[in-house]
C-alpha positions as CSV (number, residue, x, y, z in Angstrom):
1,M,-18.3,-9.5,38.2
2,N,-17.0,-6.2,36.9
3,I,-17.8,-3.5,39.4
4,L,-17.7,0.2,38.8
5,F,-17.5,2.4,41.9
6,L,-18.1,6.2,41.6
7,T,-17.0,8.4,44.5
8,L,-15.8,11.9,45.4
9,L,-13.2,10.4,47.8
10,D,-9.7,11.1,46.7
11,F,-7.5,8.0,47.2
12,T,-4.8,6.2,45.1
13,S,-5.0,2.7,46.6
14,I,-7.7,0.6,48.2
15,E,-5.2,-0.4,50.8
16,E,-5.9,2.9,52.5
17,N,-8.3,2.7,55.4
18,G,-11.9,4.1,55.0
19,I,-15.5,3.1,54.6
20,Y,-15.2,2.9,50.8
21,T,-11.7,1.5,50.3
22,D,-12.4,-1.2,52.9
23,L,-15.6,-2.1,51.1
24,M,-13.8,-2.3,47.7
25,R,-11.2,-4.6,49.2
26,E,-14.0,-7.1,50.1
27,F,-15.0,-7.2,46.4
28,V,-11.4,-7.7,45.3
29,K,-10.9,-10.5,47.9
30,D,-14.0,-12.3,46.5
31,D,-12.4,-12.3,43.0
32,H,-14.4,-9.4,41.5
33,T,-12.6,-6.9,39.2
34,V,-13.1,-3.4,40.5
35,Y,-12.9,-0.2,38.5
36,I,-13.0,3.0,40.5
37,I,-13.4,6.7,39.6
38,S,-11.8,8.7,42.4
39,P,-11.5,12.4,41.3
40,I,-8.7,14.8,42.1
41,E,-9.3,18.5,42.4
42,K,-7.7,20.9,40.0
43,R,-5.9,22.7,42.8
44,K,-3.5,19.7,43.1
45,Q,-2.4,20.3,39.5
46,Q,-2.3,16.7,38.5
47,P,-3.7,15.5,35.2
48,T,-6.2,12.7,34.8
49,R,-4.5,9.3,34.9
50,L,-5.3,5.6,35.3
51,I,-3.7,3.6,38.1
52,D,-3.7,-0.1,37.1
53,K,-3.3,-2.5,40.1
54,G,-4.4,-5.6,38.2
55,N,-7.5,-6.8,39.9
56,Y,-8.6,-3.2,40.5
57,K,-8.0,0.1,38.6
58,I,-8.5,3.7,39.8
59,L,-9.2,6.5,37.4
60,K,-7.9,9.7,38.9
61,L,-10.2,12.1,37.2
62,Q,-9.3,15.8,37.3
63,I,-12.3,17.8,38.4
64,D,-12.9,21.4,39.5
65,N,-12.4,22.4,43.1
66,I,-15.2,21.3,45.4
67,Q,-13.7,21.2,48.9
68,K,-12.5,24.2,50.9
69,T,-13.9,26.7,48.4
70,N,-16.7,29.2,48.3
71,L,-20.4,28.2,47.8
72,I,-20.7,29.5,44.3
73,Q,-17.6,27.7,43.0
74,K,-18.6,24.5,44.9
75,G,-22.1,24.7,43.2
76,I,-20.7,25.2,39.7
77,S,-18.1,22.4,40.2
78,T,-20.8,20.0,41.5
79,L,-22.9,20.7,38.4
80,T,-20.0,19.7,36.1
81,L,-19.3,16.4,37.8
82,E,-21.8,14.5,35.8
83,S,-20.4,15.3,32.4
84,K,-16.8,14.8,33.6
85,F,-17.5,11.3,35.1
86,L,-19.5,10.4,31.9
87,K,-16.5,11.4,29.7
88,G,-14.1,9.5,31.9
89,I,-16.2,6.3,31.6
90,K,-16.5,6.6,27.8
91,K,-12.8,7.3,27.4
92,Y,-11.1,4.9,29.8
93,F,-13.7,2.1,30.4
94,S,-15.3,1.9,26.9
95,E,-14.3,-1.8,26.5
96,V,-15.4,-2.9,30.0
97,N,-18.8,-4.5,30.4
98,F,-19.9,-3.7,33.9
99,D,-22.3,-5.9,35.9
100,L,-22.8,-3.5,38.9
101,V,-22.4,0.2,39.5
102,I,-22.0,1.3,43.1
103,Y,-22.1,5.0,43.9
104,S,-22.5,7.1,47.0
105,T,-24.2,10.4,47.9
106,P,-22.8,13.0,48.1
107,P,-23.1,14.0,45.3
108,I,-26.5,13.4,43.7
109,T,-25.3,14.7,40.4
110,L,-23.9,11.4,38.9
111,Q,-27.3,10.1,37.7
112,K,-26.6,10.4,34.0
113,A,-23.3,8.6,34.4
114,V,-25.0,5.8,36.2
115,E,-27.9,5.6,33.8
116,Y,-25.4,5.5,30.8
117,V,-23.6,2.4,32.2
118,K,-27.0,0.7,33.1
119,K,-28.2,1.1,29.5
120,R,-24.9,0.3,27.8
121,D,-24.1,-2.8,29.8
122,N,-27.4,-3.9,31.3
123,A,-25.8,-3.3,34.7
124,K,-27.5,-3.1,38.1
125,A,-27.1,0.1,40.1
126,Y,-26.6,0.2,43.9
127,L,-26.8,3.5,45.7
128,L,-25.1,4.0,49.1
129,L,-27.2,6.7,50.6
130,K,-24.8,8.7,52.9
131,D,-26.4,12.1,52.5
132,I,-30.0,13.2,51.9
133,F,-29.6,16.3,49.7
134,P,-30.9,19.0,49.1
135,Q,-33.0,18.6,52.3
136,N,-29.9,18.9,54.5
137,A,-29.1,22.2,52.9
138,L,-32.7,23.3,53.4
139,D,-32.5,22.4,57.1
140,L,-29.4,24.6,57.6
141,G,-30.8,27.5,55.7
142,M,-28.4,27.2,52.8
143,M,-31.3,26.8,50.4
144,K,-34.9,28.0,50.4
145,K,-38.1,26.6,48.9
146,T,-39.2,30.2,47.9
147,G,-37.4,33.1,46.3
148,I,-34.3,33.1,44.2
149,K,-32.7,30.3,46.2
150,S,-35.6,28.1,45.4
151,I,-34.3,27.7,41.8
152,L,-31.3,25.8,43.0
153,Y,-33.4,23.7,45.5
154,R,-35.8,22.7,42.8
155,Y,-33.0,21.7,40.4
156,F,-31.3,19.5,43.0
157,K,-34.6,18.0,44.1
158,Q,-35.3,16.9,40.6
159,K,-31.8,15.4,40.4
160,E,-32.3,13.6,43.7
161,K,-35.6,12.0,42.4
162,K,-33.9,10.9,39.2
163,L,-31.1,9.3,41.1
164,Y,-33.5,7.3,43.2
165,K,-35.4,6.2,40.1
166,T,-32.2,5.1,38.4
167,S,-31.1,3.0,41.4
168,D,-32.0,-0.7,41.5
169,Y,-31.1,-0.9,45.2
170,I,-30.7,1.8,47.9
171,G,-28.5,1.0,51.0
172,C,-29.2,3.3,53.9
173,M,-27.0,3.9,56.9
174,S,-29.7,3.1,59.6
175,Q,-33.4,2.3,60.1
176,A,-34.2,6.0,60.6
177,N,-32.7,6.7,57.1
178,V,-34.9,3.9,55.6
179,D,-38.0,5.3,57.2
180,F,-37.3,8.9,56.2
181,L,-36.5,8.0,52.6
182,L,-39.7,6.0,52.1
183,E,-41.9,8.5,53.9
184,H,-40.7,11.4,51.8
185,N,-40.5,9.4,48.5
186,P,-43.6,7.2,48.3
187,E,-42.7,6.4,44.7
188,I,-39.8,4.3,45.8
189,S,-40.6,0.6,46.3
190,P,-39.8,-0.5,49.9
191,N,-38.4,-3.8,48.3
192,I,-35.3,-2.0,47.0
193,V,-34.5,-0.1,50.2
194,E,-32.4,-1.8,53.0
195,I,-29.9,-1.0,55.7
196,C,-26.3,-1.1,54.4
197,P,-24.5,0.8,57.2
198,N,-21.2,2.7,57.3
199,S,-18.6,0.1,57.9
200,I,-14.9,-0.6,58.0
201,E,-12.5,-3.5,58.3
202,P,-11.6,-3.2,62.0
203,V,-7.9,-3.1,62.8
204,N,-6.4,-3.8,66.1
205,I,-5.1,-0.6,67.8
206,S,-2.3,-1.1,70.2
207,E,-2.3,1.5,73.0
208,E,1.5,1.5,73.6
209,E,2.1,3.5,76.7
210,E,5.2,5.1,75.4
211,S,3.4,6.4,72.3
212,C,0.5,7.8,74.4
213,I,3.0,9.5,76.8
214,R,5.0,10.9,73.9
215,I,2.0,12.3,72.0
216,K,0.4,13.8,75.1
217,K,3.6,15.5,76.0
218,K,4.1,16.8,72.4
219,Y,0.7,18.5,72.4
220,S,0.5,19.4,76.1
221,I,-2.4,17.1,76.8
222,P,-2.8,16.4,80.6
223,F,-2.4,12.9,82.0
224,D,-4.7,13.3,85.0
225,K,-8.0,14.3,83.3
226,T,-10.7,12.5,81.2
227,I,-9.8,13.5,77.6
228,F,-12.8,14.1,75.2
229,I,-11.9,14.3,71.5
230,Y,-13.7,15.6,68.5
231,G,-11.9,15.0,65.2
232,G,-13.2,15.9,61.7
233,N,-15.2,18.4,59.9
234,L,-16.0,21.7,61.6
235,G,-18.8,23.0,59.4
236,K,-22.5,24.0,59.6
237,P,-23.7,20.4,59.9
238,Q,-21.8,20.0,63.2
239,G,-23.6,22.9,65.0
240,I,-20.5,24.6,66.2
241,N,-22.4,27.1,68.3
242,F,-23.6,24.3,70.6
243,L,-20.1,22.9,70.8
244,I,-18.8,26.3,71.9
245,E,-21.6,26.5,74.5
246,C,-20.5,23.1,75.9
247,L,-16.8,24.2,76.1
248,R,-17.8,27.4,77.8
249,A,-20.0,25.5,80.3
250,N,-17.0,23.3,81.3
251,I,-14.4,26.0,81.6
252,A,-14.2,25.5,85.3
253,N,-14.4,21.7,85.2
254,D,-11.0,20.5,86.3
255,Q,-11.8,16.8,85.7
256,V,-12.0,17.0,82.0
257,Y,-10.0,18.2,78.9
258,F,-11.4,18.7,75.4
259,V,-9.4,18.2,72.2
260,I,-10.9,19.6,69.1
261,A,-9.1,18.8,65.8
262,G,-10.3,19.5,62.4
263,S,-11.1,22.1,59.8
264,G,-14.2,23.5,58.0
265,T,-16.2,26.6,57.3
266,E,-17.0,27.2,61.0
267,Y,-13.4,26.7,62.3
268,T,-13.0,30.5,62.7
269,K,-15.9,30.6,65.2
270,L,-14.0,28.2,67.4
271,E,-10.7,30.1,66.9
272,I,-12.4,33.3,68.1
273,F,-13.8,31.5,71.2
274,F,-10.3,30.1,72.1
275,E,-8.7,33.5,71.5
276,N,-11.2,35.5,73.6
277,E,-12.0,33.1,76.4
278,K,-8.7,31.1,76.6
279,P,-10.0,27.9,78.2
280,T,-7.3,26.1,80.1
281,N,-9.0,22.7,79.8
282,A,-9.3,22.6,76.0
283,R,-7.1,22.7,72.8
284,L,-8.0,23.5,69.2
285,F,-5.9,22.1,66.4
286,S,-6.5,22.9,62.7
287,Q,-4.0,20.5,61.0
288,L,-2.2,17.7,62.7
289,P,0.1,15.2,60.9
290,K,-2.1,12.1,60.1
291,V,0.1,9.8,62.1
292,D,0.1,12.2,65.1
293,Y,-3.7,12.6,65.0
294,E,-4.3,8.8,64.9
295,V,-2.0,8.3,67.9
296,L,-3.5,11.2,69.8
297,A,-7.1,10.1,69.1
298,N,-6.3,6.6,70.3
299,S,-4.8,8.1,73.5
300,C,-8.0,9.9,74.4
301,D,-10.9,8.6,76.6
302,V,-14.2,9.6,74.9
303,G,-15.2,10.3,71.3
304,L,-17.5,13.2,70.6
305,I,-20.1,13.5,67.9
306,F,-22.0,16.8,67.1
307,L,-24.9,17.4,64.7
308,D,-26.9,20.6,64.3
309,K,-30.2,20.6,66.2
310,R,-32.1,21.8,63.1
311,F,-31.6,18.7,61.0
312,T,-34.8,16.9,60.0
313,I,-32.9,14.3,58.1
314,P,-31.3,11.4,60.1
315,N,-27.6,11.8,59.6
316,F,-25.3,9.0,60.8
317,P,-21.7,10.2,60.9
318,S,-19.0,7.7,60.0
319,R,-16.8,9.3,62.6
320,L,-18.5,6.9,65.0
321,L,-16.5,4.0,63.5
322,S,-13.1,5.3,64.4
323,Y,-14.1,5.8,68.0
324,M,-15.5,2.3,68.1
325,Q,-12.4,0.9,66.5
326,A,-10.3,2.5,69.3
327,S,-12.6,0.9,71.9
328,M,-13.8,4.3,73.1
329,P,-17.2,5.2,74.5
330,V,-19.1,7.9,72.6
331,L,-20.9,11.1,73.7
332,A,-23.3,12.2,70.9
333,A,-25.1,15.5,70.9
334,T,-27.4,15.6,67.9
335,D,-30.8,16.5,66.5
336,I,-33.8,14.3,67.5
337,N,-34.3,12.8,64.0
338,T,-31.1,10.8,63.8
339,D,-31.1,7.4,65.5
340,I,-27.3,7.4,66.2
341,G,-28.1,8.3,69.9
342,N,-30.5,5.3,70.1
343,V,-27.8,3.0,68.7
344,V,-25.1,4.3,71.1
345,E,-27.3,3.9,74.2
346,K,-28.9,0.6,73.3
347,G,-25.5,-0.8,72.5
348,E,-24.4,0.5,75.9
349,F,-21.3,2.2,74.6
350,G,-22.1,5.8,75.2
351,F,-24.6,8.5,76.0
352,W,-26.8,10.9,73.9
353,C,-28.3,14.3,74.4
354,E,-30.1,16.8,72.1
355,S,-27.8,19.4,70.7
356,K,-29.5,22.2,72.5
357,N,-29.3,20.8,76.0
358,V,-26.1,21.9,77.6
359,E,-27.2,20.7,81.0
360,Q,-27.7,17.1,79.8
361,F,-24.4,17.2,78.0
362,N,-22.6,18.1,81.2
363,I,-24.4,15.3,83.1
364,N,-23.2,12.9,80.5
365,V,-19.7,14.3,80.7
366,Q,-19.6,13.7,84.4
367,K,-20.8,10.1,84.0
368,L,-18.0,9.4,81.6
369,C,-15.4,10.6,84.1
370,D,-15.9,7.2,85.8
371,T,-13.0,5.0,84.7
372,K,-14.7,1.7,85.2
373,L,-17.8,2.8,83.3
374,R,-15.6,4.0,80.4
375,K,-13.7,0.7,80.3
376,R,-16.9,-1.3,80.2
377,M,-18.4,0.9,77.5
378,G,-15.2,0.8,75.5
379,I,-15.3,-3.0,75.3
380,N,-19.0,-2.8,74.3
381,S,-18.1,-0.2,71.6
382,R,-15.5,-2.5,69.9
383,N,-17.8,-5.5,70.2
384,Y,-20.7,-3.6,68.6
385,L,-18.4,-2.6,65.7
386,E,-17.3,-6.1,65.0
387,T,-20.8,-7.5,65.2
388,N,-22.6,-4.8,63.1
389,Y,-20.4,-2.5,61.2
390,T,-17.7,-4.5,59.3
391,A,-17.0,-4.0,55.6
392,K,-17.5,-7.8,55.1
393,H,-21.0,-7.3,56.5
394,S,-21.8,-4.5,54.0
395,Y,-20.3,-6.5,51.2
396,E,-22.5,-9.5,51.9
397,I,-25.6,-7.2,52.0
398,I,-24.8,-5.9,48.5
399,I,-23.7,-9.2,46.9
400,S,-26.7,-11.0,48.2
401,H,-28.7,-9.5,45.3
402,F,-26.5,-11.3,42.8
403,N,-26.0,-14.7,44.4
């Protein structure tokens, strides 16, 4: 089959590791021809170009800046995505007859591009639902149902409904996502909705003692404490205020050490906390070299996941997969609507608490200071990944509709 994949992820080869590149490799391995639109932001000053790798092709489509920019520019840029993707398809893939279009949220503004390919080629459309927008923005107070902000909300809500209507199949990250989608969109047939989870092609991570020692020395990470790491986006969805409360509550805990590495709109809050309170058992990093971060992350003991307590939508962060790949137990502090905590605890590879309960967070921290427990949970973590969250597994779910 000819597959068209639309994404906002910026990559130049499917040999890179990630939830989308790993999935696309599965299609290529099974002799499908894959065409990808992977945009590149204007700030990088690179023109639109087509990368031809034979059995897959990547259109690097120049778009306006979306990441690390103000809300107004991000909004305007998001609104122009649809037309840019549509023009890219017409210009570069006009002679390709597609059998299947795969696309992910965010964004929800690619509906016309998907609809165009469906009508032109009689193709099927598969939505990988990674984000339920605009409800998530509503949860965090970034949009309103009333007043001037309601105009934007109503517009995006209309786009969301159209995207679902255009989709022949919708793959959700977990059962809670399936339930939420069907409950709030009764017009969607349950027959087209299924679980197609975040997944990767697991690689074996060697914990070379020399590398661990070197990286910990380089970044002044202690050897005699249980190291908890959070790596990734530090924005509103992560509920940074609660993370700060947890760090503050453990300032006197000499058994543990927290490593926070990432960037985002709420990074400054953490920076101010570290400057003012100077915790001796925590470090904050904004940018680490990719290789250094990977070695450091794999040298830590417990992976942290944070989600804002206000969420009504069931998020399921893909960050979980990197911890599982490294055979790490997980400590999740989230809202009560996601089922990630349920998965972690039922799989016996970590603990969960609500992201407003510092006391329970601390209880879980102390439990994970037990070396034997961590080792057992780490083994469970890797096993659960290989059983449930492989890219091959997700590929087979999608392709089953065409066999």
